C-alpha positions in Angstrom: 40.2 -69.4 60.3 37.3 -70.0 58.5 36.3 -69.0 55.5 34.5 -66.3 54.1 30.4 -67.1 53.3 29.7 -67.4 49.4 27.6 -64.3 48.0 25.8 -64.9 45.3 26.8 -62.5 42.5 24.5 -59.7 42.0 22.1 -59.0 38.8 24.7 -56.4 37.0 27.7 -58.6 37.6 27.3 -61.9 35.6 27.8 -60.9 32.5 29.8 -58.4 32.7 32.6 -59.3 31.0 30.4 -61.0 28.1 31.8 -60.8 24.8 30.0 -61.8 22.3 26.7 -60.2 21.6 23.7 -61.9 20.7 22.3 -58.4 19.2 24.0 -55.4 17.7 22.3 -52.1 17.0 24.2 -49.7 15.2 23.4 -46.0 14.3 19.5 -46.5 13.7 17.4 -43.7 12.8 13.4 -43.8 12.4 11.3 -41.4 11.8 7.2 -41.2 11.5 6.1 -37.9 9.3 9.0 -36.0 9.9 8.7 -37.4 13.9 12.0 -38.2 14.9 11.1 -41.9 17.0 14.9 -43.5 17.0 18.1 -41.4 16.8 21.3 -42.8 16.1 20.5 -45.5 18.6 23.4 -47.5 19.0 23.3 -50.9 22.1 25.0 -54.3 21.9 23.1 -57.2 23.9 25.4 -59.7 25.0 24.6 -63.7 24.6 23.0 -64.9 27.6 22.4 -61.3 28.9 19.1 -60.2 30.9 19.0 -56.0 29.7 16.1 -54.1 31.3 15.4 -51.1 29.4 13.3 -48.4 30.9 12.6 -44.7 30.1 9.4 -42.2 29.5 6.4 -42.7 27.8 7.7 -42.1 24.4 11.4 -42.6 25.0 10.9 -45.4 22.0 10.9 -48.5 23.8 8.4 -50.0 21.3 9.8 -48.8 18.5 13.4 -50.6 19.3 11.5 -54.0 19.5 9.4 -53.0 16.1 12.8 -52.6 14.1 14.4 -56.0 16.1 11.5 -57.6 15.1 10.6 -56.2 11.6 7.7 -54.4 12.1 9.3 -51.3 10.9 11.8 -51.0 9.1 14.6 -48.4 9.8 15.4 -45.2 7.6 19.1 -46.5 8.6 21.4 -48.5 10.5 21.6 -51.6 11.2 20.3 -54.6 13.4 22.6 -57.9 13.8 21.8 -60.6 14.8 24.5 -63.5 16.5 27.1 -61.2 14.8 26.6 -61.9 11.2 22.3 -61.7 10.0 21.4 -58.1 9.4 18.0 -58.2 10.9 16.9 -55.3 8.3 16.9 -57.5 5.3 14.4 -60.0 7.1 10.7 -60.3 6.6 9.3 -60.7 9.9 8.5 -64.1 9.9 12.0 -65.2 9.2 13.3 -63.4 12.2 11.1 -65.0 14.4 12.5 -68.1 12.8 15.8 -67.3 12.7 15.3 -67.1 16.9 13.7 -64.1 17.7 10.6 -64.1 20.0 8.5 -61.9 20.9 5.7 -61.0 23.8 3.6 -58.2 23.8 2.0 -55.8 26.8 -1.2 -57.5 26.7 -1.5 -61.1 26.0 -2.2 -62.9 23.2 -3.4 -66.3 23.3 -6.1 -68.3 21.3 -9.3 -68.1 24.1 -10.6 -70.7 22.8 -8.2 -73.1 22.6 -6.8 -75.4 26.0 -3.9 -74.3 27.6 -2.2 -77.5 26.3 -3.6 -76.4 22.5 -2.0 -73.1 22.9 1.2 -74.5 23.3 0.6 -77.2 20.7 0.1 -74.6 17.7 3.0 -72.2 19.0 5.5 -75.7 18.4 4.3 -75.5 15.2 3.8 -72.3 14.0 4.5 -73.2 10.3 1.1 -74.7 9.9 -2.4 -73.3 10.3 -4.2 -73.4 13.6 -6.6 -76.5 12.4 -3.4 -78.7 10.9 -1.3 -78.1 14.0 -4.1 -79.7 16.2 -4.5 -82.4 13.8 -0.8 -83.4 13.6 -0.2 -86.1 16.0 3.3 -84.7 18.3 6.2 -86.9 18.7 7.7 -88.0 22.1 10.4 -84.9 22.2 8.0 -82.2 21.5 4.7 -83.6 24.1 7.9 -83.8 26.6 8.8 -80.0 25.7 5.4 -78.8 26.4 5.3 -80.6 30.0 8.3 -79.2 30.8 7.4 -75.9 30.1 3.4 -76.4 31.8 5.4 -77.2 34.8 8.0 -74.8 34.4 4.9 -72.1 34.2 2.8 -73.6 37.3 0.0 -74.5 34.3 0.0 -78.1 34.7 -3.3 -78.3 36.5 -4.7 -75.8 33.9 -3.5 -77.9 30.8 -7.3 -78.9 29.6 -8.7 -75.4 30.4 -10.0 -73.0 28.0 -7.3 -70.0 27.7 -9.8 -67.1 27.6 -11.0 -68.4 31.5 -7.1 -68.6 32.5 -6.7 -65.3 35.1 -4.8 -62.0 33.5 -0.8 -63.6 35.3 -1.9 -66.8 34.1 -2.5 -65.5 30.4 1.1 -63.5 30.6 2.5 -67.2 31.5 1.0 -68.6 28.6 2.0 -66.7 26.2 5.9 -66.6 27.7 5.0 -70.4 27.2 4.3 -70.0 23.7 8.0 -68.5 23.1 9.5 -71.3 25.4 8.7 -73.9 23.4 10.1 -72.7 20.0 13.5 -72.5 21.8 14.6 -69.3 20.8 17.9 -67.1 21.5 16.4 -64.0 21.7 13.5 -62.8 24.0 11.6 -59.8 23.9 9.6 -58.7 26.4 7.4 -56.0 26.7 5.8 -55.1 30.2 5.3 -58.5 31.0 4.6 -58.2 34.9 2.4 -55.6 34.0 -1.4 -56.7 35.8 0.1 -59.6 38.0 -0.1 -59.8 41.4 2.8 -59.7 44.0 3.5 -63.1 44.3 3.1 -64.1 40.7 5.5 -61.2 39.9 8.0 -62.6 42.2 7.3 -65.8 40.2 7.9 -64.3 37.0 11.7 -62.6 38.2 12.3 -66.4 39.5 11.3 -67.6 36.0 13.7 -65.1 34.1 16.3 -64.9 36.0 16.4 -69.0 35.5 15.7 -68.1 31.3 18.7 -66.0 31.4 21.7 -67.4 30.4 20.0 -70.4 28.1 18.5 -67.6 26.5 19.0 -64.0 26.0 16.1 -61.1 27.2 15.4 -57.9 27.0 13.2 -56.8 28.7 10.9 -53.3 28.8 9.5 -52.4 32.3 8.4 -49.3 34.3 8.3 -51.5 37.7 11.4 -50.3 39.2 11.7 -53.1 41.7 11.1 -55.2 39.3 14.0 -54.0 37.0 15.9 -54.4 40.5 15.2 -57.8 41.4 16.2 -58.8 37.5 18.5 -56.7 35.6 22.0 -57.9 34.7 22.2 -54.1 33.1 20.2 -51.3 32.2 19.5 -49.1 29.5 17.4 -46.1 29.5 16.2 -44.4 26.9 14.9 -40.8 25.9 13.5 -39.2 22.7 14.6 -42.2 20.6 18.0 -42.3 22.5 20.4 -43.9 24.6 20.7 -41.6 27.8 22.4 -43.7 29.9 23.7 -47.3 30.7 25.1 -49.5 33.1 24.2 -51.4 36.6 20.6 -50.1 37.8 22.3 -47.7 41.0 24.2 -46.6 38.2 21.6 -45.4 36.0 19.7 -44.6 39.3 22.5 -42.2 40.0 22.8 -41.0 36.6 22.0 -36.9 36.6 20.2 -36.8 33.8 18.5 -39.9 34.6 17.4 -38.5 37.6 15.8 -35.5 36.0 14.0 -36.7 33.1 12.7 -40.4 34.0 13.1 -40.8 38.1 12.4 -37.7 39.7 14.2 -36.5 42.8 
């Protein structure tokens, strides 16, 4: 009798039994001038997991990332990283040094510098820009930059000014500026926005390859992209978790259909 063909696990199955959270938010509340941006928000992300966060505009997605990275201090609640570090007690710089990297929706690169120089600066983020460029890279650092350029398909652009790159290439470069710092947790805000179809497809492939080695939280509106990459999906609405599970599970949730997906 022939063996059944091998079936690759679907994204939602890979970390279903993950028990060790890299990040835990416990009853987070954030208010701005009387407006409640987050209300008793609790969320866990497993080590090596790729989590997508979706929801309508104003759902609290950006505020959630701001709280994790220390840009916004919650009114109350805890944000535990690596199970015992409360991020609400740390500065944004200390949070970044602890191993959390964030990519904003609009690429932020040094446009007057080359692609390689942007990666050098990111690699030595504790120094000034010019001090970083004057300092020599050791062999391991140079290897890390070479590997990152290859991974992001920017090897041929090494000496090109970052300002001359396409929008998609700038997105990849900023991702690379995070990766050279070897973060444990990557926060990515609409990383595929403005990319070509081919670039979007490769971004999905890239994120799938990074999951496991890193934990990723991706805020995204492109449901096709989410379907390609997500282990689990969290739906936010009015600052609260509305639903959570595989994409198929949240797509079948009546509340999610009503407030976000439509019929």
